[in-house]
N, C-alpha and C positions, 0 to 999 in steps of 0.2 A: 572185260572178263578175262582172266588168265586161264588158258587151256592147258591142263597138265598132260604129260606124256600118257598117263593112264587113260585119260578121257579120249585122246587121239586114237590110241590103240583100240579102245572099246568101239569108237565110231567106225574104224576101219573093219573090225571084225563083224560088227552088225551089218555092214554093207557087203560082206563077203569079199573084202579087199585085203591086200597086203602091201607093205612097203616094197618098192622095187627100184632098181636103178633105171635111169632114163633110157638106157640102151635096151632094156627088156620090154619097154612099152611098145605094143604093136597097134593099139587102137588109140584114137584121139580121146582125150579125157576132158570133160565128161562125154561118155558115149550117148548117142541119141536115146538109148533105152534106159538111161540112168535117171530119168525124170522122177519116177515114183520113189526110188531110193533117196534121191536128193531131198525130196519133200519130207520123207519120213525122218531122215537124219536131221534136217533143219528143225523140224518140230521138236525133236529130242534136245537139240542144242538150246533152243529157245526156252525150254523148260528147266534148264540147269540153273542152279542158284548163282547169284552174282558174287558170292563169297565176300560179303561186306567185312567180315573179320580179317580177311587177307588184305583188303584195301586199307583198312584202318592200321594194320601192322606196318605195311609199306609206307603209308603216310607218316607214321610216327618215326620210322627209321630215316626217312628223307629229312624231316624237320630236325631230327637230332644230329644229322650230318654223318650217319654211319651206314648209309646205303651206297655201296660201290659195286655194282654188278660187273662181272668180267665180260670181256668181249664175247666169249663163248656163251655165257648165260643170255646176253642180249640177242645173239644170233639164234639161239635155241628158241627163245620166246618169239622172235620174229617169224620163224618157220612154223611154230605151232599156231600163231595168230593167222598166218597166211592160209594154213590148212583149214582152220575154223571159218575164216572169211569165205573161202572157196565153197565150203560145205553150205554156208548160209545163202550164197548167191543163187 
């Protein structure tokens, strides 16, 4: 499942979190008290649609040979995926 920037921001807001620089972090993440929040966010993520239409679009573009993501797009997708995977764990 592709996780959009909008979905990531919504998950962060729901959890009362914000994006921060590593130097700003004072507590380990996840904090021991984050268990209920992680469970709630995980349930929300699991209920999201798989976006079959997006998968079909990308598959068609790959097969047609006109899908060439930039390095920045790949890195962005990797970061969004890492956030989503961490939320699910």
